[in-house]
N, CA, C and O atoms as a Tinker XYZ file with bonds, in Angstrom:
   240  protein
     1  N    141.653000   79.326000   79.022000    73     2
     2  CA   140.699000   78.739000   79.942000    64     1     3
     3  C    139.287000   79.169000   79.527000    63     2     4     5
     4  O    139.061000   80.315000   79.138000    81     3
     5  N    138.363000   78.240000   79.617000    73     3     6
     6  CA   136.988000   78.497000   79.211000    64     5     7
     7  C    136.266000   79.345000   80.252000    63     6     8     9
     8  O    136.382000   79.109000   81.455000    81     7
     9  N    135.520000   80.334000   79.771000    73     7    10
    10  CA   134.627000   81.128000   80.621000    64     9    11
    11  C    133.256000   81.123000   79.981000    63    10    12    13
    12  O    133.120000   81.373000   78.784000    81    11
    13  N    132.259000   80.843000   80.764000    73    11    14
    14  CA   130.901000   80.830000   80.231000    64    13    15
    15  C    130.444000   82.254000   79.944000    63    14    16    17
    16  O    131.054000   83.227000   80.388000    81    15
    17  N    129.362000   82.346000   79.197000    73    15    18
    18  CA   128.798000   83.660000   78.877000    64    17    19
    19  C    128.366000   84.386000   80.147000    63    18    20    21
    20  O    128.527000   85.602000   80.261000    81    19
    21  N    127.829000   83.650000   81.081000    73    19    22
    22  CA   127.370000   84.250000   82.336000    64    21    23
    23  C    128.547000   84.803000   83.127000    63    22    24    25
    24  O    128.460000   85.895000   83.688000    81    23
    25  N    129.646000   84.057000   83.176000    73    23    26
    26  CA   130.834000   84.527000   83.893000    64    25    27
    27  C    131.362000   85.809000   83.275000    63    26    28    29
    28  O    131.697000   86.755000   83.988000    81    27
    29  N    131.437000   85.842000   81.948000    73    27    30
    30  CA   131.903000   87.061000   81.272000    64    29    31
    31  C    130.955000   88.221000   81.530000    63    30    32    33
    32  O    131.390000   89.350000   81.755000    81    31
    33  N    129.642000   87.935000   81.496000    73    31    34
    34  CA   128.655000   88.982000   81.754000    64    33    35
    35  C    128.837000   89.559000   83.156000    63    34    36    37
    36  O    128.823000   90.777000   83.335000    81    35
    37  N    129.007000   88.682000   84.153000    73    35    38
    38  CA   129.161000   89.156000   85.528000    64    37    39
    39  C    130.452000   89.942000   85.715000    63    38    40    41
    40  O    130.467000   90.952000   86.418000    81    39
    41  N    131.534000   89.485000   85.090000    73    39    42
    42  CA   132.792000   90.228000   85.181000    64    41    43
    43  C    132.659000   91.608000   84.546000    63    42    44    45
    44  O    133.129000   92.600000   85.104000    81    43
    45  N    132.018000   91.671000   83.376000    73    43    46
    46  CA   131.813000   92.962000   82.710000    64    45    47
    47  C    130.918000   93.869000   83.545000    63    46    48    49
    48  O    131.176000   95.068000   83.658000    81    47
    49  N    129.875000   93.303000   84.126000    73    47    50
    50  CA   128.957000   94.092000   84.948000    64    49    51
    51  C    129.675000   94.670000   86.161000    63    50    52    53
    52  O    129.479000   95.836000   86.502000    81    51
    53  N    130.505000   93.860000   86.812000    73    51    54
    54  CA   131.256000   94.348000   87.975000    64    53    55
    55  C    132.271000   95.405000   87.578000    63    54    56    57
    56  O    132.534000   96.332000   88.343000    81    55
    57  N    132.845000   95.274000   86.382000    73    55    58
    58  CA   133.811000   96.273000   85.920000    64    57    59
    59  C    133.119000   97.597000   85.601000    63    58    60    61
    60  O    133.671000   98.667000   85.855000    81    59
    61  N    131.910000   97.521000   85.043000    73    59    62
    62  CA   131.162000   98.734000   84.700000    64    61    63
    63  C    130.584000   99.416000   85.935000    63    62    64    65
    64  O    130.502000  100.643000   85.993000    81    63
    65  N    130.189000   98.625000   86.910000    73    63    66
    66  CA   129.524000   99.157000   88.104000    64    65    67
    67  C    130.224000   98.641000   89.357000    63    66    68    69
    68  O    129.745000   97.693000   89.978000    81    67
    69  N    131.333000   99.237000   89.734000    73    67    70
    70  CA   132.075000   98.733000   90.902000    64    69    71
    71  C    131.307000   98.881000   92.219000    63    70    72    73
    72  O    131.615000   98.186000   93.187000    81    71
    73  N    130.326000   99.765000   92.271000    73    71    74
    74  CA   129.547000   99.980000   93.499000    64    73    75
    75  C    128.413000   98.973000   93.658000    63    74    76    77
    76  O    127.728000   98.977000   94.680000    81    75
    77  N    128.205000   98.116000   92.672000    73    75    78
    78  CA   127.059000   97.217000   92.668000    64    77    79
    79  C    127.061000   96.251000   93.854000    63    78    80    81
    80  O    126.019000   96.043000   94.476000    81    79
    81  N    128.198000   95.666000   94.172000    73    79    82
    82  CA   128.252000   94.698000   95.268000    64    81    83
    83  C    127.902000   95.354000   96.604000    63    82    84    85
    84  O    127.181000   94.769000   97.412000    81    83
    85  N    128.404000   96.553000   96.833000    73    83    86
    86  CA   128.084000   97.245000   98.083000    64    85    87
    87  C    126.603000   97.617000   98.129000    63    86    88    89
    88  O    125.982000   97.554000   99.190000    81    87
    89  N    126.037000   98.000000   96.996000    73    87    90
    90  CA   124.610000   98.316000   96.949000    64    89    91
    91  C    123.774000   97.076000   97.264000    63    90    92    93
    92  O    122.752000   97.173000   97.943000    81    91
    93  N    124.202000   95.919000   96.777000    73    91    94
    94  CA   123.490000   94.680000   97.087000    64    93    95
    95  C    123.576000   94.361000   98.577000    63    94    96    97
    96  O    122.590000   93.942000   99.184000    81    95
    97  N    124.751000   94.559000   99.159000    73    95    98
    98  CA   124.906000   94.309000  100.598000    64    97    99
    99  C    124.040000   95.271000  101.413000    63    98   100   101
   100  O    123.430000   94.870000  102.405000    81    99
   101  N    123.986000   96.533000  100.998000    73    99   102
   102  CA   123.152000   97.508000  101.703000    64   101   103
   103  C    121.678000   97.127000  101.618000    63   102   104   105
   104  O    120.952000   97.232000  102.606000    81   103
   105  N    121.233000   96.686000  100.448000    73   103   106
   106  CA   119.846000   96.264000  100.283000    64   105   107
   107  C    119.512000   95.064000  101.142000    63   106   108   109
   108  O    118.440000   95.005000  101.745000    81   107
   109  N    120.417000   94.114000  101.202000    73   107   110
   110  CA   120.189000   92.941000  102.051000    64   109   111
   111  C    120.107000   93.342000  103.517000    63   110   112   113
   112  O    119.248000   92.857000  104.253000    81   111
   113  N    121.002000   94.228000  103.937000    73   111   114
   114  CA   120.997000   94.659000  105.335000    64   113   115
   115  C    119.701000   95.393000  105.670000    63   114   116   117
   116  O    119.170000   95.255000  106.772000    81   115
   117  N    119.203000   96.162000  104.727000    73   115   118
   118  CA   117.983000   96.931000  104.963000    64   117   119
   119  C    116.762000   96.026000  105.042000    63   118   120   121
   120  O    115.865000   96.273000  105.849000    81   119
   121  N    116.712000   94.980000  104.217000    73   119   122
   122  CA   115.503000   94.169000  104.123000    64   121   123
   123  C    115.530000   92.892000  104.954000    63   122   124   125
   124  O    114.488000   92.473000  105.457000    81   123
   125  N    116.694000   92.260000  105.112000    73   123   126
   126  CA   116.725000   90.921000  105.681000    64   125   127
   127  C    117.514000   90.798000  106.963000    63   126   128   129
   128  O    117.087000   90.080000  107.867000    81   127
   129  N    118.626000   91.455000  107.080000    73   127   130
   130  CA   119.498000   91.263000  108.238000    64   129   131
   131  C    119.024000   92.123000  109.406000    63   130   132   133
   132  O    119.542000   93.215000  109.640000    81   131
   133  N    118.048000   91.621000  110.121000    73   131   134
   134  CA   117.476000   92.339000  111.260000    64   133   135
   135  C    117.904000   91.662000  112.553000    63   134   136   137
   136  O    118.076000   90.444000  112.582000    81   135
   137  N    118.076000   92.423000  113.612000    73   135   138
   138  CA   118.393000   91.783000  114.897000    64   137   139
   139  C    117.216000   90.917000  115.352000    63   138   140   141
   140  O    116.055000   91.292000  115.190000    81   139
   141  N    117.533000   89.767000  115.916000    73   139   142
   142  CA   116.511000   88.820000  116.332000    64   141   143
   143  C    116.208000   88.990000  117.816000    63   142   144   145
   144  O    117.116000   89.114000  118.638000    81   143
   145  N    114.919000   88.995000  118.145000    73   143   146
   146  CA   114.481000   89.033000  119.532000    64   145   147
   147  C    114.215000   87.589000  119.956000    63   146   148   149
   148  O    113.288000   86.957000  119.448000    81   147
   149  N    115.005000   87.071000  120.868000    73   147   150
   150  CA   114.903000   85.662000  121.240000    64   149   151
   151  C    113.576000   85.327000  121.906000    63   150   152   153
   152  O    113.042000   84.237000  121.701000    81   151
   153  N    113.036000   86.247000  122.699000    73   151   154
   154  CA   111.749000   85.980000  123.349000    64   153   155
   155  C    110.634000   85.854000  122.319000    63   154   156   157
   156  O    109.801000   84.953000  122.407000    81   155
   157  N    110.620000   86.747000  121.353000    73   155   158
   158  CA   109.599000   86.696000  120.308000    64   157   159
   159  C    109.750000   85.433000  119.474000    63   158   160   161
   160  O    108.752000   84.802000  119.127000    81   159
   161  N    110.972000   85.059000  119.151000    73   159   162
   162  CA   111.205000   83.840000  118.373000    64   161   163
   163  C    110.711000   82.613000  119.129000    63   162   164   165
   164  O    110.106000   81.721000  118.533000    81   163
   165  N    110.960000   82.559000  120.419000    73   163   166
   166  CA   110.518000   81.414000  121.215000    64   165   167
   167  C    108.994000   81.380000  121.297000    63   166   168   169
   168  O    108.399000   80.310000  121.166000    81   167
   169  N    108.350000   82.529000  121.512000    73   167   170
   170  CA   106.883000   82.567000  121.558000    64   169   171
   171  C    106.288000   82.124000  120.223000    63   170   172   173
   172  O    105.282000   81.414000  120.196000    81   171
   173  N    106.904000   82.538000  119.122000    73   171   174
   174  CA   106.404000   82.132000  117.809000    64   173   175
   175  C    106.518000   80.625000  117.613000    63   174   176   177
   176  O    105.597000   79.999000  117.088000    81   175
   177  N    107.631000   80.040000  118.028000    73   175   178
   178  CA   107.796000   78.590000  117.904000    64   177   179
   179  C    106.780000   77.848000  118.769000    63   178   180   181
   180  O    106.210000   76.846000  118.337000    81   179
   181  N    106.552000   78.336000  119.982000    73   179   182
   182  CA   105.638000   77.655000  120.903000    64   181   183
   183  C    104.184000   77.789000  120.470000    63   182   184   185
   184  O    103.376000   76.916000  120.785000    81   183
   185  N    103.833000   78.835000  119.772000    73   183   186
   186  CA   102.435000   79.060000  119.405000    64   185   187
   187  C    102.074000   78.497000  118.034000    63   186   188   189
   188  O    100.945000   78.667000  117.573000    81   187
   189  N    103.014000   77.834000  117.385000    73   187   190
   190  CA   102.717000   77.229000  116.082000    64   189   191
   191  C    101.690000   76.122000  116.230000    63   190   192   193
   192  O    101.720000   75.354000  117.191000    81   191
   193  N    100.786000   76.049000  115.274000    73   191   194
   194  CA    99.806000   74.979000  115.224000    64   193   195
   195  C    100.265000   74.005000  114.148000    63   194   196   197
   196  O    100.574000   74.408000  113.027000    81   195
   197  N    100.309000   72.738000  114.488000    73   195   198
   198  CA   100.776000   71.737000  113.531000    64   197   199
   199  C     99.804000   71.633000  112.363000    63   198   200   201
   200  O     98.589000   71.596000  112.557000    81   199
   201  N    100.342000   71.586000  111.159000    73   199   202
   202  CA    99.512000   71.460000  109.973000    64   201   203
   203  C     99.171000   69.999000  109.745000    63   202   204   205
   204  O    100.008000   69.117000  109.940000    81   203
   205  N     97.937000   69.750000  109.330000    73   203   206
   206  CA    97.538000   68.385000  109.015000    64   205   207
   207  C     98.327000   67.895000  107.807000    63   206   208   209
   208  O     98.735000   68.701000  106.971000    81   207
   209  N     98.549000   66.581000  107.701000    73   207   210
   210  CA    99.357000   66.059000  106.600000    64   209   211
   211  C     98.783000   66.400000  105.228000    63   210   212   213
   212  O     99.540000   66.717000  104.311000    81   211
   213  N     97.491000   66.343000  105.073000    73   211   214
   214  CA    96.869000   66.655000  103.789000    64   213   215
   215  C     95.815000   67.711000  104.050000    63   214   216   217
   216  O     94.747000   67.401000  104.578000    81   215
   217  N     96.094000   68.938000  103.694000    73   215   218
   218  CA    95.248000   70.056000  104.117000    64   217   219
   219  C     93.933000   70.121000  103.360000    63   218   220   221
   220  O     93.014000   70.812000  103.799000    81   219
   221  N     93.811000   69.420000  102.229000    73   219   222
   222  CA    92.591000   69.524000  101.430000    64   221   223
   223  C     91.544000   68.484000  101.793000    63   222   224   225
   224  O     90.432000   68.527000  101.267000    81   223
   225  N     91.872000   67.554000  102.674000    73   223   226
   226  CA    90.886000   66.545000  103.043000    64   225   227
   227  C     89.909000   67.138000  104.053000    63   226   228   229
   228  O     90.218000   68.098000  104.758000    81   227
   229  N     88.730000   66.543000  104.099000    73   227   230
   230  CA    87.707000   66.973000  105.040000    64   229   231
   231  C     88.004000   66.385000  106.408000    63   230   232   233
   232  O     88.558000   65.292000  106.525000    81   231
   233  N     87.629000   67.123000  107.434000    73   231   234
   234  CA    87.801000   66.594000  108.789000    64   233   235
   235  C     86.827000   65.441000  108.997000    63   234   236   237
   236  O     85.671000   65.534000  108.586000    81   235
   237  N     87.273000   64.356000  109.628000    73   235   238
   238  CA    86.375000   63.202000  109.856000    64   237   239
   239  C     85.311000   63.502000  110.877000    63   238   240
   240  O     84.484000   62.641000  111.177000    81   239
């Protein structure tokens, strides 16, 4: 069965560094997976200002 170079590289990398996937999950949890505050999210949506269709044009 054919395996691309990238597939072989990823398999070799995972074999050399078995902790890599858990480290990636920990990094994602630290940087991105944050609990959401529904009140803050709603206030942010309500306070958005609509962007003009073409932002570089002069106001009439």
